N, C-alpha and C positions, 0 to 999 in steps of 0.2 A: 868632351869639349866645354870650355868655359862659357858660360851663358852670355849673351849680347845684349847691350842696350838698345840695339838698333831693331827696328821692326821691319821687315822686308819677306817678299816672296822668293823663295829659293826654289820651287817646284818647276822644272823648265817647261812641262806642258801646261800648267797653269798660268805662266807669264805668257806664253805664246797665244793660249786662248783669251786671256783678258786683253791683251795687246790688241788682237784682231777684233773683239768685241769692240773696243773703244774705237778703233780705225773705222768701223763699219758706222758706228754712232756719229762719228765727227767728220767724215768723207762724203761728199757728195758723188754718189755711184750711179745715179738714176739714169744717165744716158749711156751707160755702159752693159755689154752682154755680161753673161755669167761670167765667161772666160776672161774677158778683159776685166771684170772686177778683181779677179783674183791677181792680176797683175799690177793694177792700181795698186792695191792695198799692200803688196809687197813694196812696191815704190815708197809708197808713204811710209811703211814701217822702215824703210832703209834711211830716210832723211828725218822722221819725226815731225812732217810738217802735212797735215791734211789737204790743206790749199794748193798743193802741188799735183793734185789731180786734175785741176783745170788745165795744166800745161802738157798731159799725156794724151797723145793721138795714135790712132789705129787705123792702118789701111783697111780695106773692107774684108779680108781674108786673114789677116795676120796672125790670130791667133790659131785658126784651122791650119794654115800652112805650118806655123811653127810647130805645133802639137804633130801633125802627122810626120814632119821631117825628124823630130827627136825620136819618134816611136820607132822610124825606120834606122835609128842609129846614124844619122848622116853626121858628116864632120860638122864639127862647131869649131869657128874660127875667131880667134880673139885678137884685140888690138895690143892689150898689154899683159903681162904674167898676172897683174893683180886682179883681172876681169875673170881668169883662168882660175885663180885660186878661189875666187868667191861663188864657184858652180858648187852645187850639192854633190860630193863624188859618189855618194851611195846610190845616186839616181842615174849616173853615167854609165855606159856599159865600154867607152873607148874614151881614150885620152884627149880632151880639147887640145886645140892646135894654135900656137902662137910662135911666129918665127923673129919677134922684135930683138931676141939677143942670139938670133943665127949669127955666127961668126962672119958669113958673107955680107951680111946687112950694112956695117958701118963704111964699108969701101964703096959699096954700091952708092948709097947715099951721098958718100962725099963726091963721089963722080959725077953725079946729077944734080948736085946743089938742093936735093931732097931733104926731107926729114927722115930719120929712121923708121919711123912709123910708116910713110909712103913708100919707102924701099923694101921694107917687109912683106908688102902685098905682092910683090913679085912671087913670092914662094906660097902665095894662096892659090892661084891659078889653077893647077891639077885638083883642087879640093872644093872649088866655089859651086860647082854644079849642086843645086839643092840643098845646100849647107844653111847653117845658121849663122850669120856673122854678128858678132857683139862687138861695138865700137863705144866704149866708155870713158876714152882719156883724150884721143887724138883726132880734134877735127880734120887735121890735114889727111889723115887716113880715111876718111868717111868722104871727103872731097874726090881723093885718088879712086875710092871704090866707085864712086857714081862715073868717073871718067871712063873707068876700064868697061863698065856695063855698058855705057854709052857708045863705047869704041867695038863692042861687040863679043865681050868676055862672057862665060858663061854666068847664070843668074843665080843667086842664093834663093832657097826657099823663104827666107826672113832674114832682114836686117834689122837688128835692134841698134839704133843709133843715138846714143845718149852720150856724146863727147861734153866735158865740163870746162868751162873756163870764158875768159875775157876776149880773146882773139881768136875769130872764126868759128867759136862752137855754136852760137846761135845761129850763124850765118850756114854752117854747113847742115845743121838739122833743118832749117827752113828750106835747103835746096834738096834735101831727102825728101821733105813732105810736098814740096812742089812740084817734084819731077818723078815722083815714084809710080804715078799713073802712065805716064809716058814712057818710062823705062820697064814697065810691066814687072814690078817688083813689089813685094809686100813688106811692110815696116811697121815698127813701132817706136816713138820717138818722144822725148820729153824736150818740148820747144822751150827757148829762152838759154840763159848762161848755165843754169843748173844741170847737174847730170854726174858723171862719175863711174867709177868701178862698180861700187855698191849698188848703185839703181840699175844698171844695166844687168850684171850678173843675177840680181834678184828678179829681173824681168824673164830671164830665161828659167831660173828656179821656179817661178810660177806655173810655166807652161810645163815643165817637168812634173810638178805636183798635180797638174790638172791631168796629166795622162795616167797617174795612178790614183787618183780620185783623193788627194790630200787637200781638201777644199775649205775654206772658210767663209 
């Protein structure tokens, strides 16, 4: 191969180790438990912003509940395919579930005047008990999930609620954080407008890594 004038690191392990060394150096992790730190660092790694750590909030048993559910191979429910595709496949024993593109969803959404993301949650109900829910895109899905739980639907073991955007995103995450205790649910959230598929799937990946001892 022709020599290059560009000087860069190409070893994937070296890149990852140096990335997380810098993240630990640049990010304030003092208020987080060891498991929480793993999640926060993965979020920082996803967005390249150490200061985003100040927006990450965990319920009291979030990491413990999430790790236990993942260890039992509980269902993983995703609001969009991008979240599903962001999960580390080698650590999963079963296919995560996403019903957004189910053929029944568009007509159901149209008949109700709902978003497709809201309508897709109808198909979550048989899988909700003890599951991991990951919402990284649709604030309406997070609001609808809170309504379903409030109405008596089975509770997931953990909600990773990190939808992104300008309409409803910050409000849906604030609602999750303000009501998680009353609803009896554990959650991890990234308050404010920031969020998205990458940070939400990265949060779940961090818990999967905790379970197999891949820690930084």
